[in-house]
ROVEX-37606 format. One record per atom (N, C-alpha, C, O): x, y, z; residue in three letters. Coordinates in steps of 0.2 Angstrom, whole numbers, plus 5000, padded with zeros to 4 digits. Layout:
residues N
XYZAla...
//
This chain:
residues 355
434056075274Met434256115272Met434456055263Met434456055257Met434456035266Asn434855965256Asn434255975255Asn434056015250Asn433755945258Ala432955955253Ala432456025251Ala432056035246Ala432656085255Val432556155253Val433156145243Val432856145238Val433656135244Leu434256155238Leu433956105234Leu433756125229Leu433756045236His433555975229His433156015226His433356045221His432456055230His431856085225His432056155224His431756175218His432456205227Val432456245223Val432756215216Val432556235211Val433456165218Asp433756185208Asp433156135206Asp433656115208Asp432456085203Leu432256085202Leu431756165201Leu431856185195Leu431656185203Ile431256255202Ile431456265198Ile431056255193Ile431756295196Thr432356335195Thr432356315186Thr432156345181Thr432456265188Arg432656235180Arg432156255176Arg432356295172Arg431156235177Tyr430756235174Tyr430856295168Tyr431256345169Tyr430556295163Arg430456365157Arg429756355158Arg429456385153Arg429256325162Asn428356305160Asn427956335169Asn427856305175Asn427756395166Arg427156435172Arg427056385176Arg427156395182Arg426656325173Gly426256275179Gly426356205181Gly426056165183Gly427556215178Lys427656175182Lys428056185187Lys428156145192Lys428356275187Ile428456285194Ile428056315198Ile428256325204Ile427456335197Glu427056305202Glu426656245205Glu426256235210Glu426956205202Leu426656145205Leu427156105209Leu427056065213Leu427756145206Gly428556145211Gly428756155215Gly429156125218Gly428356215216Val428356255221Val427856215230Val428056195236Val427156195225Ile426956185232Ile427256095233Ile427656085238Ile427256045228Thr427656005229Thr428356015235Thr428555965238Thr428656065235Ala429056075238Ala428856065244Ala428956025248Ala428556145245Leu428056145255Leu427856085257Leu427756065263Leu427556035250Thr427155995256Thr427755935260Thr427655905265Thr428155925256Glu428555905257Glu428955895263Glu429055845268Glu429355955262Ile429756015268Ile429255995273Ile429255945277Ile428856045274Leu428356035281Leu428155975283Leu428055955289Leu428055955277Gly427455865281Gly426855905281Gly426555905286Gly426755935275Ala426055965273Ala425455895273Ala425655845272Ala424555895273Thr424455855270Thr423855865266Thr423455835264Thr424255935265Arg423755955255Arg423856015257Arg423756055262Arg424356025250Thr424356115249Thr424156135244Thr424556125240Thr423656175241Glu423556205235Glu423756275233Glu423956305238Glu423856315228Leu423456345224Leu422956375219Leu422756365213Leu422756435226Tyr422256485222Tyr422556535217Tyr422956575219Tyr422156535209Lys422356595208Lys421756615209Lys421156585210Lys421956685208Ile421556755208Ile421756775202Ile422256785200Ile420956805197Phe420856825191Phe420356905195Phe419956905199Phe420656945192Val420357015193Val419957095188Val419957155188Val419457005183Pro418657055179Pro418557115182Pro418557135187Pro418257145175Val417957235180Val417457225184Val416957185183Val417657245187Gly417057225196Gly416857175198Gly416357155200Gly417557145197Asp417157075201Asp418157015203Asp418657005200Asp417957005209Val418856985212Val418656885215Val418456855220Val418956825205Leu418656765203Leu419356735207Leu419856755206Leu419156665213Val419756605212Val419556555208Val419056535207Val420056535207Gly420156445202Gly420556415208Gly421056445210Gly420456355209Leu421256305211Leu421356295203Leu420956275198Leu422056315205Ser422356265198Ser423056215201Ser423456195198Ser422956215204Ala423556145207Ala423656115216Ala423756145221Ala423556045215Ala423456045224Ala423955975222Ala424055945217Ala424255965228Val424855895231Val424555875236Val424455925240Val424455815239Asn424455755245Asn424855755244Asn425355765240Asn424755715253Met425155675254Met424655615254Met424055625253Met424955565253Ser424455485255Ser425055425255Ser425655425253Ser424755395259Asp425355345261Asp425755305251Asp426355305250Asp425455275248Ala426055315242Ala426455355241Ala426855335237Ala426455425242Gly426755465242Gly426255535242Gly425855565245Gly426855555235Leu426455655236Leu426155635229Leu426555635224Leu425555635228Val424955625222Val424855725220Val424655775223Val425055715215Ser424755815213Ser424355795208Ser424355735206Ser423955865206Glu423355895203Glu423455955200Glu423756005201Glu423255955195Thr423156045190Thr422456035187Thr422155995184Thr422356095190Tyr421556115183Tyr421856185181Tyr421456235180Tyr422456205180Asp422756255174Asp423056255169Asp423656245167Asp422556265165Asp423056235156Asp423256305151Asp423356315145Asp423356365157Gly423756395153Gly423356445151Gly423456505149Gly422656415150Phe422356505144Phe421756495148Phe421656545152Phe421256435148Ser420656465152Ser420656465160Ser421256445162Ser420256495166Trp419956495171Trp420056435173Trp419756415168Trp420256385178Pro420456345181Pro419556315183Pro419056355185Pro419456255181Ala418956215184Ala418656245189Ala419056275193Ala417956255189His417756325196His417856365200His417956375206His417956385192Thr418556455195Thr417656505197Thr417356515192Thr417556525201Gly417156565206Gly417356635209Gly417956645211Gly416656685209Ser416856735215Ser417156715219Ser417056655221Ser417656765224Ile417956735230Ile417556755236Ile417856755241Ile416756765235Glu416256755238Glu416056705240Glu415656695245Glu416156655236Ser416256585238Ser416556535243Ser416356475244Ser417056595245Gln417856555248Gln417956595252Gln418356635251Gln417656595259Pro417356645265Pro418256665268Pro418456715270Pro418456585267His419156565269His419856615266His420256645269His419756605261Leu419956645256Leu420056705253Leu420556725250Leu419456735257Gln419156805254Gln419456845261Gln419956875260Gln419256845269Thr419756845272Thr420356865272Thr420556925275Thr420856805269Cys421456815268Cys421656895264Cys422156925265Cys420956905258Phe421156945255Phe421756985255Phe422256985251Phe421657045260Gly421757095261Gly422557125266Gly422857175266Gly422457025271Ser422957025274Ser423657055273Ser423657085267Ser424057065275Ala424957065273Ala425357015277Ala425856985276Ala424956995284Glu425156905281Glu424556865284Glu423956875286Glu424956815283Pro424656745283Pro423956755288Pro423856795293Pro423656695285Cys423256675291Cys423156595293Cys422956545289Cys423256575299Ala423156545303Ala422556515307Ala422156555309Ala422656455307Glu421656415310Glu421956365311Glu422356335307Glu421656325319Arg421456265318Arg420656255319Arg420256275323Arg420656195313Leu420156195309Leu419856105315Leu420156065318Leu419156115314Pro418556105318Pro418855995319Pro418655945323Pro419256005313Asp419655905312Asp420055925317Asp420055885322Asp420355965318Gly421355955322Gly421655985315Gly422056025317Gly421655985311Asn422056015307Asn422156075308Asn421756105311Asn422756095306Ser423056175307Ser423156195299Ser423356155295Ser422856255296Arg422956275292Arg422956345289Arg422656385292Arg423456345285Leu423656395285Leu423756465277Leu424256455273Leu423556505276Ile423256535268Ile423756595270Ile423856635275Ile423956595263Ala424556665260Ala424256685255Ala423956655252Ala424356765254Leu424356795249Leu424556815245Leu424756865246Leu424756765237Leu425556795235Leu425456865231Leu424856885231Leu426156905226Arg425856955224Arg426556945218Arg427056915217Arg426156975213Asn426956985209Asn427357025210Asn427557045215Asn427657055204Glu427957085206Glu427857165204Glu428357205206Glu427257175201Gln426757255203Gln426357245209Gln425757265209Gln426657195215His426257205219His425457185220His425257165225His425057185214Glu424657135213Glu424457055216Glu424957015214Glu424057035220Pro423557035218Pro423756965216Pro424056975211Pro423756895216Tyr424156845211Tyr423656775210Tyr423256745206Tyr423956745219Ala423656705222Ala423856665229Ala424356675232Ala423256625231Phe423356595237Phe423556515238Phe423356465235Phe424456535244Leu424156465244Leu423956455251Leu423756495256Leu423956375250Leu423356345256Leu423856295258Leu423956245254Leu424156315267Ile424356225268Ile423956205274Ile423956235279Ile423856135274Leu423456095278Leu423756035282Leu423855985279Leu424156055290Arg424255985291Arg424356015297Arg424356075299Arg424255925302Pro424255925306Pro424356005315Pro423956035319Pro424855995314Ala425156045318Ala425356145313Ala425356155307Ala425356195319Pro425456255316Pro426156245315Pro426556195317Pro426156315311Leu426956285306Leu427256315314Leu426956335319Leu427856315313Glu428156355318Glu428756425315Glu428956425309Glu428956485320Val429156515316Val429756495307Val429756525301Val430156435310Ala430456445305Ala430256415296Ala430456415291Ala429656375302Glu429356355295Glu429156415289Glu429156415283Glu428856455294Leu428456485290Leu429056555285Leu428956615282Leu429456535287Glu430156585283Glu430256555276Glu430456585271Glu430256445278Ile430056435273Ile429456445268Ile429556475263Ile428856415270Val428356475265Val428556545262Val428356555256Val428956595267Asn429156645262Asn429756645258Asn429756695254Asn430356585257Gly430356605255Gly430356545247Gly430856535243Gly429956515248Phe429556485242Phe429156525238Phe428856515233Phe429156585243Ala428256595235Ala428856675235Ala428656705231Ala429456705240Ala429556745235Ala429956705227Ala429756705222Ala430556665230Leu430556605222Leu429956635218Leu429956685215Leu429556595218Leu429056575216Leu428856635212Leu428756635206Leu428856695216Lys428756755211Lys429256765208Lys429056775202Lys430156765211Asn430356775203Asn430456735200Asn430756755195Asn430256675198Cys430356635196Cys430056655188Cys430256665182Cys429056665192Leu428756725186Leu428856775184Leu428556795179Leu429456805188Ser429356865184Ser429956875179Ser430056915174Ser430256805181Thr430956805175Thr430556755169Thr430956715166Thr429956755169Leu429556705164Leu429256755162Leu429056745156Leu428956815164Asp428656875158Asp429056915157Asp428856945152Asp429456925158Tyr430156975157Tyr430156925149Tyr429956955143Tyr430256885150Ser430356805140Ser430056825136Ser430256855131Ser429256825140Glu428856795135Glu428456855133Glu427856835130Glu428456935134Thr428356985133Thr428757025129Thr429357015127Thr428257065127Asp428557135122Asp428657155124Asp428457145130Asp429557235124Thr429557265129Thr429157315130Thr429157335136Thr428857365125Leu428557405126Leu427757405128Leu427357435132Leu427857355123Thr426557375126Thr426757335133Thr426657375138Thr427057255136Arg426857205138Arg426257165137Arg426057135143Arg425957145132Leu425857095129Leu426157055128Leu426757065129Leu425956985126Leu426456925124Leu426756935118Leu426556985115Leu427056915118Asn427756935111Asn427456855107Asn427056815110Asn428056845098Arg427656805096Arg427856725099Arg427456685100Arg428456715099Lys428856665103Lys428356635108Lys428256585107Lys427756645114Thr427256665119Thr426656605114Thr426456545114Thr426656695108Phe426056625106Phe426156565099Phe425756525097Phe426856555098Asp426856485095Asp427056415102Asp427556375102Asp426756435106Glu426656395112Glu426056405114Glu425756365117Glu425856445113Tyr425056435115Tyr424556395108Tyr424156345108Tyr424756425105Leu424556395099Leu424556305100Leu424256265103Leu425156305096Ile425056245100Ile425256195102Ile425456145101Ile424756235110Asn424556195114Asn423756175114Asn423256135115Asn423756235111Ile422756245108Ile422556165104Ile422056125104Ile423256165097Leu423156115091Leu423156055094Leu422956015090Leu423356025101Ala423455955104Ala422955955106Ala422655905105Ala422555995110Lys422055955116Lys421355965112Lys420755955115Lys421555975104Ile420655985098Ile420555905099Ile419955885101Ile421155855098Pro420555795100Pro420255765106Pro419855725106Pro420655795111Glu420455785116Glu419455815118Glu418955795120Glu419755885116Gln419155925116Gln418455875111Gln417955865113Gln418555865104Asp418255795101Asp417955765103Asp417355765103Asp418455705108Asp418155665112Asp417455685115Asp416955665114Asp417655725118Ala417255735123Ala416455775119Ala415955755121Ala416555825114Arg415855855108Arg415655785109Arg415355775115Arg415755735104Ser415655675103Ser415155655111Ser414555655111Ser415555635115Gly414855625118Gly414255655120Gly413855635125Gly414155715116Ser413455745120Ser412955725110Ser412455755108Ser413455685106Leu412855635104Leu412255595106Leu411755585103Leu412555585114Tyr412155525116Tyr411755585122Tyr411755565128Tyr411655635120Leu411155695126Leu410555725121Leu410555715115Leu409855755125Pro409655795122Pro409855805116Pro410455785114Pro409355855111His409755895108His409655975110His409856025107His409455985116Arg409056045118Arg409556055127Arg409456085132Arg410056005124Arg410556015131Arg411256005126Arg411756035130Arg411455975122Gln412055995116Gln412156095115Gln411856135113Gln412956085118Ala413256105119Ala413356145108Ala413456105103Ala413256205108His413356215099His414256205100His414756215103His414056155092Pro414856155092Pro415656205093Pro416256195095Pro415056285090Glu415856345088Glu415856345094Glu416356385095Glu415256315100Ala415556365106Ala415956335111Ala416156365117Ala416356245107Arg416956225109Arg417756275105Arg418356265107Arg417556325099Asp418256335096Asp418756375100Asp418756385106Asp419056395098His419556435099His419556475092His419156445088His419856515091Trp419856575088Trp420556645088Trp420856675092Trp420656635083Leu421356685081Leu421256765078Leu421256765071Leu421156805079Gly421356855075Gly422056905075Gly422456915080Gly422156925070Val422656975067Val422157045065Val421557045063Val422857105068Met422457135073Met422957195068Met423457215071Met422957235062Asp423457285059Asp423157335060Asp422557345057Asp423457405065Ile423357485062Ile423257515056Ile423757525053Ile422957545053Asp422857575046Asp423457625047Asp423457655052Asp423857625043Lys423957675038Lys424557705045Lys424857765046Lys424657655048Phe424957685053Phe426057725055Phe426357765059Phe426257675048Lys427057725045Lys426457815043Lys426757865044Lys425957825040Thr425857885040Thr425857935045Thr425957995045Thr425557885052Ile425857905058Ile426557925062Ile426757975064Ile426757875061Asn427557865062Asn427857965058Asn427958015060Asn427857945050Asp428057985045Asp427958055050Asp428458085052Asp427458085051Arg426958115056Arg427058155061Arg427058225060Arg427158125066Phe427158145074Phe427758095076Phe427858085082Phe428058065072Gly428758025074Gly428657995079Gly428157995083Gly429357955079His429157865081His429157865089His429157815092His429057935093Leu428957925098Leu428157895103Leu427957855107Leu427957965096Ile427157995098Ile426757905092Ile426157895090Ile427157865090Gly426757815086Gly427157745090Gly427057685088Gly427557775096Asp427457715102Asp426757735107Asp426357695109Asp426857785106Glu426357805112Glu425757795110Glu425257795114Glu425557775100Val424757745100Val424657685104Val424257665108Val425557645100Leu425557555100Leu425457515107Leu425257455109Leu425757575112Ile425457575121Ile424857565120Ile424557505120Ile424557635120Leu423757645119Leu423257605117Leu422657595119Leu423657565108Met423157525109Met423457455110Met423257415106Met423757435116Ala423657395121Ala423557365126Ala423457315128Ala423457435128Asn423057465135Asn422157455135Asn421857435140Asn422057475125Leu421157465123Leu421157405124Leu420557395126Leu421657325122Met421557265119Met421357245126Met420957195127Met421557275133Arg421557225139Arg421057245141Arg420857205145Arg420557305139Glu420057335142Glu419557295138Glu419057285140Glu419857275132Ser419057255127Ser418857205126Ser418357195124Ser419457135129Phe419457055127Phe419357065134Phe419257115138Phe419356985135Arg419256935144Arg419956915142Arg420356895138Arg419656945151Val420556885156Val420656855152Val420856875146Val420356785153Gln420756735150Gln421056725141Gln421356675139Gln420956795138Asp420956785129Asp421856805128Asp422056845132Asp422256785124Lys422856805126Lys423156875120Lys423156875113Lys423256905122Leu423256955119Leu424256975115Leu424756985120Leu424456985108Phe425056965109Phe425257005103Phe424856995098Phe425857045102Arg426257085101Arg426657055098Arg427157045101Arg426457035087Phe426957045082Phe427457065080Phe427757045076Phe427557135082Gly427957175082Gly427857225076Gly427457195072Gly427957295074Gly427657355071Gly427357375071Gly427357425074Gly426457365069Glu426157385070Glu425157315070Glu424557315070Glu425657275070Glu425257205070Glu424857165076Glu425157115076Glu424557165080Phe424457135086Phe423957075085Phe423657085080Phe423757015086Val423656935089Val423256935095Val423456955101Val422456905095Ala422256905099Ala422056785095Ala421856745089Ala422156765104Leu421856685103Leu421356695108Leu421556695114Leu420556705106Ile420156675109Ile420056625112Ile420156585108Ile419756585118Arg419656525122Arg418756535118Arg418356565115Arg418856475121Pro418456465115Pro417656495117Pro417456525123Pro417056455111Ala416656525111Ala416456525103Ala416856505099Ala415756555103Glu415356515097Glu415556635094Glu415656685096Glu415556585084Phe415556625078Phe415256725081Phe415556775080Phe414656705086Ser414356775083Ser414756785092Ser414356825094Ser415056775097His415556815100His416056825097His416156875095His416356775096Ser417056835092Ser416656865089Ser416356905093Ser416556865084Met416556895081Met416256995085Met416457045084Met415956975088Gly415457035093Gly416257055097Gly416357115097Gly416757025099Thr417357025102Thr417757095100Thr418057145102Thr417657055093Phe418357105088Phe418157155087Phe418457205088Phe417257175086Glu417057235084Glu417157275090Glu417457335090Glu416957245095Arg416757295101Arg417557345101Arg417657405101Arg418157285099Phe418857325102Phe418957365095Phe419157425095Phe418757345091Arg418757375084Arg418457475086Arg418757525088Arg417857455086Thr417357485087Thr417757525094Thr417957585092Thr417757515099Gln418057545105Gln418957585104Gln419057635108Gln419557575100Val419857625095Val419457645087Val420057625085Val419157655083Glu419057685081Glu418457745085Glu418057785081Glu418357765091Thr418057825094Thr418557825099Thr418257855103Thr419257815101Phe419557835106Phe420057885103Phe420557865099Phe419957935106Asn420557995106Asn421157995107Asn421358025112Asn421557965103Phe422457955101Phe422658025103Phe422458065099Phe422958045109Pro423458105112Pro423958145104Pro424558125103Pro423758165101Gln424158215100Gln423758175089Gln423658215085Gln423758135089Val423458095083Val422858105082Val422658115076Val422158105089Gly421558105087Gly421458045082Gly421858005084Gly421158035078Arg420557975075Arg421057905072Arg421457925067Arg421157835076Val421757785071Val421057735073Val420557725077Val421257715067Thr420557625065Thr421157575065Thr421757585066Thr420857535063Leu421057465063Leu420657425061Leu420057425063Leu421157365055Ser420657325052Ser420957255054Ser421557255055Ser420657195055Ile420657135059Ile420257085054Ile419757105051Ile420657035053Gly420656955051Gly420556905053Gly421056895056Gly420056855055Phe420156795062Phe419556745058Phe418956755056Phe419956685058Thr419756625058Thr419756575065Thr420056585070Thr419456525062Arg419256485069Arg419856415068Arg420156395062Arg420156405076Ile420356365073Ile420156275073Ile420056255079Ile420156265070Lys420056175071Lys420556135068Lys421056155065Lys420056055072Leu420355995071Leu420855985063Leu420455995058Leu421555965062Gly422055965057Gly422456025054Gly422956025049Gly422156085058Asp422556155057Asp423156185058Asp423356185064Asp423756205053Thr424156195056Thr424456235059Thr423956255061Thr424856275061Pro425256345063Pro425056415056Pro424656455056Pro425656385050Ser425456425046Ser424856435044Ser424656495043Ser424556395045Lys423956395038Lys423356425042Lys422756445040Lys423556425050Ile423156485056Ile423056565052Ile422556595051Ile423856565053Leu423656625051Leu423656635043Leu423356685041Leu423856605040Asp423756605033Asp423056635034Asp423056695034Asp422656615034Ser421956615033Ser421956675037Ser422156715034Ser421856685044Ala421856765045Ala422356825042Ala422356885040Ala422656795043Asp423056855035Asp422656855029Asp422356915027Asp422556805026Glu422156815020Glu421556865020Glu421456915015Glu420956845027Ala420356885028Ala420756965033Ala420357005035Ala421056985033Leu421757045035Leu421557075030Leu421157115030Leu422057035022Tyr422157065017Tyr421857095014Tyr421957145012Tyr420957045014Trp420557095011Trp420257165014Trp420257225012Trp420157125019Thr420057205024Thr420357265025Thr420157305029Thr420957265020Lys421257315020Lys421057355014Lys420957415014Lys421057305008Glu420957285001Glu420057334998Glu419857374993Glu419857295006His418957335004His418757385008His418257365012His418957455010Gly419057505014Gly419257505023Gly418957545028Gly419857455025Arg419857475029Arg419457495034Arg418957525033Arg419757475041Asn419257495048Asn418557465045Asn417957495043Asn418757375048Gln418257325048Gln418657265052Gln419157265054Gln418057205053Ser418157135055Ser417857115052Ser417357135051Ser418257035048His417956985046His418356935044His418956925041His417956895046Ala418056815048Ala418256785040Ala417956815036Ala418656735038Tyr418956705034Tyr418656665032Tyr418356675026Tyr418456615038Glu417756585035Glu416956605030Glu416756575026Glu416756665034Thr416256695031Thr416556715020Thr416556695014Thr416856765023Leu417256775016Leu417556735011Leu417856755006Leu417556655015Ile417656605009Ile416756575007Ile416656545002Ile416256575012Ala415556555009Ala415456625006Ala414956635002Ala415756695007Glu415456735002Glu415556734995Glu415256754991Glu415856704995Gly416456704987Gly416956754986Gly417156764980Gly417156774992Lys417656834993Lys418256824992Lys418556874989Lys418456744994Leu419056714995Leu419056654992Leu418456634992Leu419456624989Gln419456564989Gln420256514993Gln420856524994Gln419756464994Arg420256435001Arg420656394994Arg420556374989Arg421156394998Ala421856364997Ala421956284996Ala421856255000Ala422056264990Pro421956194991Pro422656154996Pro423156174997Pro422556084999Ala423156075004Ala423556054997Ala423356054992Ala424256045000Thr424756054998Thr425256005005Thr425156025010Thr425955955003Glu426155945006Glu426555985011Glu426555955017Glu426856035010Ser426856085014Ser426556095020Ser426856095025Ser425756085019Asp425356105027Asp425456035030Asp424956035033Asp425755995032Ile426155965036Ile426655965038Ile427155965035Ile426455995046Glu426955995051Glu426855935056Glu426355895058Glu427455955058Leu427655905066Leu427855965071Leu428156005069Leu427655955076Phe428055995080Phe427955975087Phe428255995091Phe
//
């Protein structure tokens, strides 16, 4: 009992999703005497079910060894169709954990975890020499409930209450995390200098992109139809964002009629196509009572040496230019600079930020 309470105390102190998940599988490995415990994330893009190993804990002679494969932004490495993991696929529709004895003599338990909306969120896989007893299964269920409750609390603090998109506080954390990882990506990119040219990835394919999106003449909508209808427009706009962007892209509401998207690494043409697809989807959508609503978008590349304020300022400049030149368009800051439509601001001491 002391071991259980110790781990519960540790887990409930965490305010980071990855640490909470790793804390839960670490606790189960230690308390149940497992040889290995794994957490597989479930992703459900349109028409598919994908799974990826997010974290694992091994029991070795030296003690517990943990591994993480999820940066909280991209899909975990080696994410693929659930069909490639038949032992997980078998348990996907099961209400009870799936237990079996493996050819090597170990016992394997797989439990499907669901979130607050009762949607499949992850698989928990536990390997150990002996099958779990009833009391031990209750421990698994208890930690699964603890994980759900902790993540639900995080969801509440990280999301906008109206649209259920991520909020501004969470945006700052994601952006700082991206900027911190750029040097690592550049190190990996430098290795491509030694590869044949045909095998090198395009440098832009490793770039994250940030887009600021603003509903055109939203004040007119509120003045004409009232704030309840205005809120409905915001909710529908958030739903269209979820449909238009990839599952692993991060979507935020900054307040009012302003939205932000952080797009995981992609080439410029893909990013431009993503923002244009969303803008077109909004333009052609029939908003109840309001009818036609349009959107202006400014976006920019996130690169080494940038600061959070500089990135947002660049995207905002592109957005303001779009607003002043016809609205209902998407423009990249870099393209506007190259075409001489915007002037790059000189670097100043205030551009230096420590975080």
